[in-house]
CHARMM-style PDB file with segment names, atoms N, HN, CA, C and O in Angstrom:
ATOM      1  N   MET     1      -2.861  -9.668   1.592  1.00  0.00      PROA
ATOM      2  CA  MET     1      -3.998  -8.871   1.253  1.00  0.00      PROA
ATOM      3  C   MET     1      -3.552  -7.769   0.308  1.00  0.00      PROA
ATOM      4  O   MET     1      -2.396  -7.347   0.324  1.00  0.00      PROA
ATOM      5  N   VAL     2      -4.467  -7.320  -0.499  1.00  0.00      PROA
ATOM      6  HN  VAL     2      -5.406  -7.663  -0.512  1.00  0.00      PROA
ATOM      7  CA  VAL     2      -4.182  -6.236  -1.427  1.00  0.00      PROA
ATOM      8  C   VAL     2      -4.487  -4.906  -0.744  1.00  0.00      PROA
ATOM      9  O   VAL     2      -5.586  -4.693  -0.232  1.00  0.00      PROA
ATOM     10  N   ALA     3      -3.498  -4.022  -0.744  1.00  0.00      PROA
ATOM     11  HN  ALA     3      -2.605  -4.196  -1.159  1.00  0.00      PROA
ATOM     12  CA  ALA     3      -3.644  -2.705  -0.113  1.00  0.00      PROA
ATOM     13  C   ALA     3      -3.822  -1.640  -1.175  1.00  0.00      PROA
ATOM     14  O   ALA     3      -3.114  -1.640  -2.182  1.00  0.00      PROA
ATOM     15  N   TRP     4      -4.753  -0.739  -0.963  1.00  0.00      PROA
ATOM     16  HN  TRP     4      -5.329  -0.739  -0.145  1.00  0.00      PROA
ATOM     17  CA  TRP     4      -4.985   0.358  -1.883  1.00  0.00      PROA
ATOM     18  C   TRP     4      -3.862   1.372  -1.729  1.00  0.00      PROA
ATOM     19  O   TRP     4      -3.457   1.664  -0.604  1.00  0.00      PROA
ATOM     20  N   PRO     5      -3.342   1.923  -2.834  1.00  0.00      PROA
ATOM     21  CA  PRO     5      -2.316   2.966  -2.730  1.00  0.00      PROA
ATOM     22  C   PRO     5      -2.825   4.146  -1.899  1.00  0.00      PROA
ATOM     23  O   PRO     5      -4.027   4.406  -1.850  1.00  0.00      PROA
ATOM     24  N   ASP     6      -1.920   4.845  -1.260  1.00  0.00      PROA
ATOM     25  HN  ASP     6      -0.943   4.634  -1.300  1.00  0.00      PROA
ATOM     26  CA  ASP     6      -2.260   6.031  -0.473  1.00  0.00      PROA
ATOM     27  C   ASP     6      -2.830   7.079  -1.425  1.00  0.00      PROA
ATOM     28  O   ASP     6      -2.081   7.770  -2.115  1.00  0.00      PROA
ATOM     29  N   ARG     7      -4.157   7.193  -1.461  1.00  0.00      PROA
ATOM     30  HN  ARG     7      -4.766   6.631  -0.901  1.00  0.00      PROA
ATOM     31  CA  ARG     7      -4.849   8.039  -2.434  1.00  0.00      PROA
ATOM     32  C   ARG     7      -4.456   9.517  -2.318  1.00  0.00      PROA
ATOM     33  O   ARG     7      -4.355  10.206  -3.333  1.00  0.00      PROA
ATOM     34  N   GLU     8      -4.239  10.000  -1.117  1.00  0.00      PROA
ATOM     35  HN  GLU     8      -4.321   9.441  -0.293  1.00  0.00      PROA
ATOM     36  CA  GLU     8      -3.856  11.403  -0.937  1.00  0.00      PROA
ATOM     37  C   GLU     8      -2.446  11.658  -1.459  1.00  0.00      PROA
ATOM     38  O   GLU     8      -2.205  12.662  -2.129  1.00  0.00      PROA
ATOM     39  N   TYR     9      -1.524  10.767  -1.159  1.00  0.00      PROA
ATOM     40  HN  TYR     9      -1.719   9.951  -0.614  1.00  0.00      PROA
ATOM     41  CA  TYR     9      -0.133  10.936  -1.571  1.00  0.00      PROA
ATOM     42  C   TYR     9       0.008  10.887  -3.096  1.00  0.00      PROA
ATOM     43  O   TYR     9       0.780  11.648  -3.679  1.00  0.00      PROA
ATOM     44  N   TYR    10      -0.747   9.984  -3.737  1.00  0.00      PROA
ATOM     45  HN  TYR    10      -1.374   9.366  -3.264  1.00  0.00      PROA
ATOM     46  CA  TYR    10      -0.654   9.809  -5.189  1.00  0.00      PROA
ATOM     47  C   TYR    10      -1.772  10.534  -5.949  1.00  0.00      PROA
ATOM     48  O   TYR    10      -2.062  10.184  -7.093  1.00  0.00      PROA
ATOM     49  N   ASP    11      -2.390  11.518  -5.343  1.00  0.00      PROA
ATOM     50  HN  ASP    11      -2.154  11.803  -4.413  1.00  0.00      PROA
ATOM     51  CA  ASP    11      -3.444  12.324  -5.982  1.00  0.00      PROA
ATOM     52  C   ASP    11      -4.527  11.449  -6.617  1.00  0.00      PROA
ATOM     53  O   ASP    11      -4.962  11.713  -7.738  1.00  0.00      PROA
ATOM     54  N   GLY    12      -4.957  10.417  -5.905  1.00  0.00      PROA
ATOM     55  HN  GLY    12      -4.604  10.203  -4.995  1.00  0.00      PROA
ATOM     56  CA  GLY    12      -6.024   9.544  -6.380  1.00  0.00      PROA
ATOM     57  C   GLY    12      -5.587   8.482  -7.355  1.00  0.00      PROA
ATOM     58  O   GLY    12      -6.420   7.709  -7.829  1.00  0.00      PROA
ATOM     59  N   GLY    13      -4.295   8.417  -7.676  1.00  0.00      PROA
ATOM     60  HN  GLY    13      -3.619   9.045  -7.291  1.00  0.00      PROA
ATOM     61  CA  GLY    13      -3.788   7.447  -8.652  1.00  0.00      PROA
ATOM     62  C   GLY    13      -3.327   6.147  -8.018  1.00  0.00      PROA
ATOM     63  O   GLY    13      -3.511   5.910  -6.824  1.00  0.00      PROA
ATOM     64  N   PHE    14      -2.725   5.318  -8.847  1.00  0.00      PROA
ATOM     65  HN  PHE    14      -2.575   5.511  -9.817  1.00  0.00      PROA
ATOM     66  CA  PHE    14      -2.252   4.005  -8.407  1.00  0.00      PROA
ATOM     67  C   PHE    14      -0.756   3.969  -8.152  1.00  0.00      PROA
ATOM     68  O   PHE    14      -0.198   2.888  -7.969  1.00  0.00      PROA
ATOM     69  N   GLY    15      -0.096   5.103  -8.134  1.00  0.00      PROA
ATOM     70  HN  GLY    15      -0.549   5.982  -8.283  1.00  0.00      PROA
ATOM     71  CA  GLY    15       1.342   5.169  -7.919  1.00  0.00      PROA
ATOM     72  C   GLY    15       2.059   5.453  -9.232  1.00  0.00      PROA
ATOM     73  O   GLY    15       1.444   5.417 -10.298  1.00  0.00      PROA
ATOM     74  N   PRO    16       3.359   5.734  -9.161  1.00  0.00      PROA
ATOM     75  CA  PRO    16       4.106   6.151 -10.353  1.00  0.00      PROA
ATOM     76  C   PRO    16       4.300   5.036 -11.386  1.00  0.00      PROA
ATOM     77  O   PRO    16       4.407   5.328 -12.577  1.00  0.00      PROA
ATOM     78  N   GLU    17       4.349   3.778 -10.966  1.00  0.00      PROA
ATOM     79  HN  GLU    17       4.263   3.541  -9.999  1.00  0.00      PROA
ATOM     80  CA  GLU    17       4.539   2.656 -11.884  1.00  0.00      PROA
ATOM     81  C   GLU    17       3.537   1.561 -11.528  1.00  0.00      PROA
ATOM     82  O   GLU    17       3.911   0.575 -10.893  1.00  0.00      PROA
ATOM     83  N   PRO    18       2.269   1.713 -11.925  1.00  0.00      PROA
ATOM     84  CA  PRO    18       1.230   0.781 -11.493  1.00  0.00      PROA
ATOM     85  C   PRO    18       1.394  -0.644 -12.014  1.00  0.00      PROA
ATOM     86  O   PRO    18       0.705  -1.547 -11.541  1.00  0.00      PROA
ATOM     87  N   GLU    19       2.285  -0.865 -12.970  1.00  0.00      PROA
ATOM     88  HN  GLU    19       2.845  -0.131 -13.354  1.00  0.00      PROA
ATOM     89  CA  GLU    19       2.495  -2.231 -13.453  1.00  0.00      PROA
ATOM     90  C   GLU    19       3.411  -3.048 -12.535  1.00  0.00      PROA
ATOM     91  O   GLU    19       3.529  -4.262 -12.702  1.00  0.00      PROA
ATOM     92  N   LEU    20       4.056  -2.392 -11.571  1.00  0.00      PROA
ATOM     93  HN  LEU    20       3.960  -1.406 -11.435  1.00  0.00      PROA
ATOM     94  CA  LEU    20       4.929  -3.085 -10.620  1.00  0.00      PROA
ATOM     95  C   LEU    20       4.178  -3.372  -9.330  1.00  0.00      PROA
ATOM     96  O   LEU    20       3.271  -2.629  -8.954  1.00  0.00      PROA
ATOM     97  N   TRP    21       4.556  -4.451  -8.653  1.00  0.00      PROA
ATOM     98  HN  TRP    21       5.293  -5.054  -8.959  1.00  0.00      PROA
ATOM     99  CA  TRP    21       3.945  -4.804  -7.367  1.00  0.00      PROA
ATOM    100  C   TRP    21       4.945  -4.568  -6.253  1.00  0.00      PROA
ATOM    101  O   TRP    21       6.119  -4.921  -6.371  1.00  0.00      PROA
ATOM    102  N   GLU    22       4.480  -3.979  -5.187  1.00  0.00      PROA
ATOM    103  HN  GLU    22       3.527  -3.692  -5.090  1.00  0.00      PROA
ATOM    104  CA  GLU    22       5.271  -3.764  -3.974  1.00  0.00      PROA
ATOM    105  C   GLU    22       4.664  -4.630  -2.882  1.00  0.00      PROA
ATOM    106  O   GLU    22       3.457  -4.873  -2.878  1.00  0.00      PROA
ATOM    107  N   ASP    23       5.502  -5.102  -1.945  1.00  0.00      PROA
ATOM    108  HN  ASP    23       6.483  -4.905  -1.948  1.00  0.00      PROA
ATOM    109  CA  ASP    23       4.950  -5.922  -0.863  1.00  0.00      PROA
ATOM    110  C   ASP    23       5.629  -5.590   0.459  1.00  0.00      PROA
ATOM    111  O   ASP    23       6.682  -4.953   0.495  1.00  0.00      PROA
ATOM    112  N   GLY    24       5.006  -6.035   1.538  1.00  0.00      PROA
ATOM    113  HN  GLY    24       4.151  -6.552   1.509  1.00  0.00      PROA
ATOM    114  CA  GLY    24       5.540  -5.793   2.863  1.00  0.00      PROA
ATOM    115  C   GLY    24       4.563  -6.222   3.936  1.00  0.00      PROA
ATOM    116  O   GLY    24       3.573  -6.899   3.659  1.00  0.00      PROA
ATOM    117  N   THR    25       4.849  -5.823   5.159  1.00  0.00      PROA
ATOM    118  HN  THR    25       5.653  -5.273   5.384  1.00  0.00      PROA
ATOM    119  CA  THR    25       4.024  -6.167   6.313  1.00  0.00      PROA
ATOM    120  C   THR    25       3.534  -4.885   6.970  1.00  0.00      PROA
ATOM    121  O   THR    25       4.304  -3.943   7.157  1.00  0.00      PROA
ATOM    122  N   CYS    26       2.268  -4.853   7.317  1.00  0.00      PROA
ATOM    123  HN  CYS    26       1.643  -5.618   7.166  1.00  0.00      PROA
ATOM    124  CA  CYS    26       1.701  -3.692   8.002  1.00  0.00      PROA
ATOM    125  C   CYS    26       2.284  -3.624   9.417  1.00  0.00      PROA
ATOM    126  O   CYS    26       2.262  -4.610  10.153  1.00  0.00      PROA
ATOM    127  N   ALA    27       2.801  -2.462   9.782  1.00  0.00      PROA
ATOM    128  HN  ALA    27       2.820  -1.661   9.184  1.00  0.00      PROA
ATOM    129  CA  ALA    27       3.365  -2.274  11.123  1.00  0.00      PROA
ATOM    130  C   ALA    27       2.280  -2.251  12.194  1.00  0.00      PROA
ATOM    131  O   ALA    27       2.555  -2.526  13.362  1.00  0.00      PROA
ATOM    132  N   GLY    28       1.055  -1.926  11.806  1.00  0.00      PROA
ATOM    133  HN  GLY    28       0.832  -1.702  10.857  1.00  0.00      PROA
ATOM    134  CA  GLY    28      -0.028  -1.838  12.773  1.00  0.00      PROA
ATOM    135  C   GLY    28      -0.594  -3.179  13.195  1.00  0.00      PROA
ATOM    136  O   GLY    28      -0.748  -3.440  14.388  1.00  0.00      PROA
ATOM    137  N   CYS    29      -0.912  -4.051  12.210  1.00  0.00      PROA
ATOM    138  HN  CYS    29      -0.787  -3.839  11.240  1.00  0.00      PROA
ATOM    139  CA  CYS    29      -1.570  -5.316  12.553  1.00  0.00      PROA
ATOM    140  C   CYS    29      -0.789  -6.558  12.124  1.00  0.00      PROA
ATOM    141  O   CYS    29      -1.169  -7.677  12.468  1.00  0.00      PROA
ATOM    142  N   GLY    30       0.300  -6.368  11.374  1.00  0.00      PROA
ATOM    143  HN  GLY    30       0.609  -5.459  11.095  1.00  0.00      PROA
ATOM    144  CA  GLY    30       1.159  -7.489  11.013  1.00  0.00      PROA
ATOM    145  C   GLY    30       0.728  -8.293   9.797  1.00  0.00      PROA
ATOM    146  O   GLY    30       1.361  -9.303   9.487  1.00  0.00      PROA
ATOM    147  N   VAL    31      -0.325  -7.884   9.095  1.00  0.00      PROA
ATOM    148  HN  VAL    31      -0.839  -7.064   9.347  1.00  0.00      PROA
ATOM    149  CA  VAL    31      -0.785  -8.619   7.925  1.00  0.00      PROA
ATOM    150  C   VAL    31       0.158  -8.340   6.743  1.00  0.00      PROA
ATOM    151  O   VAL    31       0.661  -7.226   6.597  1.00  0.00      PROA
ATOM    152  N   GLU    32       0.392  -9.359   5.901  1.00  0.00      PROA
ATOM    153  HN  GLU    32      -0.017 -10.264   6.020  1.00  0.00      PROA
ATOM    154  CA  GLU    32       1.194  -9.198   4.689  1.00  0.00      PROA
ATOM    155  C   GLU    32       0.340  -8.489   3.649  1.00  0.00      PROA
ATOM    156  O   GLU    32      -0.808  -8.873   3.424  1.00  0.00      PROA
ATOM    157  N   VAL    33       0.894  -7.449   3.007  1.00  0.00      PROA
ATOM    158  HN  VAL    33       1.827  -7.137   3.190  1.00  0.00      PROA
ATOM    159  CA  VAL    33       0.140  -6.691   2.016  1.00  0.00      PROA
ATOM    160  C   VAL    33       0.938  -6.531   0.725  1.00  0.00      PROA
ATOM    161  O   VAL    33       2.169  -6.541   0.742  1.00  0.00      PROA
ATOM    162  N   VAL    34       0.229  -6.383  -0.390  1.00  0.00      PROA
ATOM    163  HN  VAL    34      -0.771  -6.374  -0.404  1.00  0.00      PROA
ATOM    164  CA  VAL    34       0.809  -6.046  -1.688  1.00  0.00      PROA
ATOM    165  C   VAL    34       0.028  -4.871  -2.255  1.00  0.00      PROA
ATOM    166  O   VAL    34      -1.151  -4.687  -1.950  1.00  0.00      PROA
ATOM    167  N   SER    35       0.698  -4.079  -3.082  1.00  0.00      PROA
ATOM    168  HN  SER    35       1.655  -4.228  -3.330  1.00  0.00      PROA
ATOM    169  CA  SER    35       0.057  -2.918  -3.682  1.00  0.00      PROA
ATOM    170  C   SER    35       0.807  -2.530  -4.948  1.00  0.00      PROA
ATOM    171  O   SER    35       1.874  -3.071  -5.237  1.00  0.00      PROA
ATOM    172  N   THR    36       0.246  -1.593  -5.698  1.00  0.00      PROA
ATOM    173  HN  THR    36      -0.621  -1.154  -5.463  1.00  0.00      PROA
ATOM    174  CA  THR    36       0.910  -1.056  -6.878  1.00  0.00      PROA
ATOM    175  C   THR    36       1.774   0.145  -6.528  1.00  0.00      PROA
ATOM    176  O   THR    36       2.356   0.762  -7.421  1.00  0.00      PROA
ATOM    177  N   ALA    37       1.871   0.489  -5.252  1.00  0.00      PROA
ATOM    178  HN  ALA    37       1.399  -0.012  -4.526  1.00  0.00      PROA
ATOM    179  CA  ALA    37       2.630   1.663  -4.827  1.00  0.00      PROA
ATOM    180  C   ALA    37       3.409   1.369  -3.558  1.00  0.00      PROA
ATOM    181  O   ALA    37       3.035   0.488  -2.785  1.00  0.00      PROA
ATOM    182  N   LYS    38       4.490   2.105  -3.343  1.00  0.00      PROA
ATOM    183  HN  LYS    38       4.793   2.821  -3.972  1.00  0.00      PROA
ATOM    184  CA  LYS    38       5.294   1.934  -2.131  1.00  0.00      PROA
ATOM    185  C   LYS    38       4.573   2.447  -0.889  1.00  0.00      PROA
ATOM    186  O   LYS    38       4.810   1.956   0.214  1.00  0.00      PROA
ATOM    187  N   ARG    39       3.700   3.426  -1.062  1.00  0.00      PROA
ATOM    188  HN  ARG    39       3.508   3.825  -1.958  1.00  0.00      PROA
ATOM    189  CA  ARG    39       2.902   3.948   0.054  1.00  0.00      PROA
ATOM    190  C   ARG    39       1.473   3.472  -0.145  1.00  0.00      PROA
ATOM    191  O   ARG    39       0.829   3.803  -1.140  1.00  0.00      PROA
ATOM    192  N   ALA    40       0.982   2.691   0.813  1.00  0.00      PROA
ATOM    193  HN  ALA    40       1.505   2.422   1.622  1.00  0.00      PROA
ATOM    194  CA  ALA    40      -0.355   2.117   0.699  1.00  0.00      PROA
ATOM    195  C   ALA    40      -1.077   2.190   2.036  1.00  0.00      PROA
ATOM    196  O   ALA    40      -0.488   2.549   3.055  1.00  0.00      PROA
ATOM    197  N   THR    41      -2.363   1.844   2.019  1.00  0.00      PROA
ATOM    198  HN  THR    41      -2.842   1.552   1.190  1.00  0.00      PROA
ATOM    199  CA  THR    41      -3.183   1.834   3.224  1.00  0.00      PROA
ATOM    200  C   THR    41      -3.604   0.400   3.519  1.00  0.00      PROA
ATOM    201  O   THR    41      -4.167  -0.269   2.653  1.00  0.00      PROA
ATOM    202  N   CYS    42      -3.339  -0.075   4.719  1.00  0.00      PROA
ATOM    203  HN  CYS    42      -2.881   0.468   5.423  1.00  0.00      PROA
ATOM    204  CA  CYS    42      -3.676  -1.447   5.103  1.00  0.00      PROA
ATOM    205  C   CYS    42      -5.193  -1.658   5.010  1.00  0.00      PROA
ATOM    206  O   CYS    42      -5.960  -0.849   5.533  1.00  0.00      PROA
ATOM    207  N   PRO    43      -5.631  -2.739   4.346  1.00  0.00      PROA
ATOM    208  CA  PRO    43      -7.063  -2.996   4.229  1.00  0.00      PROA
ATOM    209  C   PRO    43      -7.693  -3.512   5.522  1.00  0.00      PROA
ATOM    210  O   PRO    43      -8.919  -3.552   5.631  1.00  0.00      PROA
ATOM    211  N   VAL    44      -6.884  -3.904   6.497  1.00  0.00      PROA
ATOM    212  HN  VAL    44      -5.888  -3.871   6.408  1.00  0.00      PROA
ATOM    213  CA  VAL    44      -7.404  -4.444   7.754  1.00  0.00      PROA
ATOM    214  C   VAL    44      -7.555  -3.351   8.807  1.00  0.00      PROA
ATOM    215  O   VAL    44      -8.618  -3.200   9.410  1.00  0.00      PROA
ATOM    216  N   CYS    45      -6.464  -2.580   9.025  1.00  0.00      PROA
ATOM    217  HN  CYS    45      -5.601  -2.703   8.535  1.00  0.00      PROA
ATOM    218  CA  CYS    45      -6.492  -1.601  10.127  1.00  0.00      PROA
ATOM    219  C   CYS    45      -6.393  -0.151   9.654  1.00  0.00      PROA
ATOM    220  O   CYS    45      -6.417   0.759  10.482  1.00  0.00      PROA
ATOM    221  N   ALA    46      -6.284   0.084   8.366  1.00  0.00      PROA
ATOM    222  HN  ALA    46      -6.264  -0.656   7.693  1.00  0.00      PROA
ATOM    223  CA  ALA    46      -6.212   1.414   7.762  1.00  0.00      PROA
ATOM    224  C   ALA    46      -4.954   2.199   8.117  1.00  0.00      PROA
ATOM    225  O   ALA    46      -4.925   3.420   7.962  1.00  0.00      PROA
ATOM    226  N   MET    47      -3.920   1.518   8.591  1.00  0.00      PROA
ATOM    227  HN  MET    47      -3.944   0.526   8.717  1.00  0.00      PROA
ATOM    228  CA  MET    47      -2.637   2.166   8.872  1.00  0.00      PROA
ATOM    229  C   MET    47      -1.882   2.390   7.568  1.00  0.00      PROA
ATOM    230  O   MET    47      -2.015   1.591   6.641  1.00  0.00      PROA
ATOM    231  N   PRO    48      -1.089   3.462   7.472  1.00  0.00      PROA
ATOM    232  CA  PRO    48      -0.236   3.648   6.302  1.00  0.00      PROA
ATOM    233  C   PRO    48       0.872   2.582   6.298  1.00  0.00      PROA
ATOM    234  O   PRO    48       1.437   2.267   7.346  1.00  0.00      PROA
ATOM    235  N   CYS    49       1.174   2.037   5.128  1.00  0.00      PROA
ATOM    236  HN  CYS    49       0.715   2.293   4.278  1.00  0.00      PROA
ATOM    237  CA  CYS    49       2.213   1.003   4.998  1.00  0.00      PROA
ATOM    238  C   CYS    49       3.301   1.502   4.057  1.00  0.00      PROA
ATOM    239  O   CYS    49       3.010   2.110   3.026  1.00  0.00      PROA
ATOM    240  N   GLN    50       4.543   1.245   4.412  1.00  0.00      PROA
ATOM    241  HN  GLN    50       4.780   0.752   5.249  1.00  0.00      PROA
ATOM    242  CA  GLN    50       5.683   1.525   3.542  1.00  0.00      PROA
ATOM    243  C   GLN    50       6.139   0.190   2.954  1.00  0.00      PROA
ATOM    244  O   GLN    50       6.664  -0.657   3.677  1.00  0.00      PROA
ATOM    245  N   LEU    51       5.943  -0.001   1.665  1.00  0.00      PROA
ATOM    246  HN  LEU    51       5.517   0.687   1.078  1.00  0.00      PROA
ATOM    247  CA  LEU    51       6.245  -1.278   1.022  1.00  0.00      PROA
ATOM    248  C   LEU    51       7.533  -1.189   0.214  1.00  0.00      PROA
ATOM    249  O   LEU    51       8.004  -0.096  -0.099  1.00  0.00      PROA
ATOM    250  N   THR    52       8.104  -2.354  -0.125  1.00  0.00      PROA
ATOM    251  HN  THR    52       7.722  -3.243   0.129  1.00  0.00      PROA
ATOM    252  CA  THR    52       9.351  -2.388  -0.899  1.00  0.00      PROA
ATOM    253  C   THR    52       9.196  -3.179  -2.178  1.00  0.00      PROA
ATOM    254  OT1 THR    52      10.150  -3.306  -2.945  1.00  0.00      PROA
TER     255      THR     52
END
């Protein structure tokens, strides 16, 4: 699933390098997520995700 970047952390932006994709697994619900930022919000459970 596509996760929106953490809007508060990135001041409403898409992260420092929006042309790169980060991926990982949400610790809250276990869904695989991708985003344009290392800090994102899970689209399923709204938990913060740390992506690589």
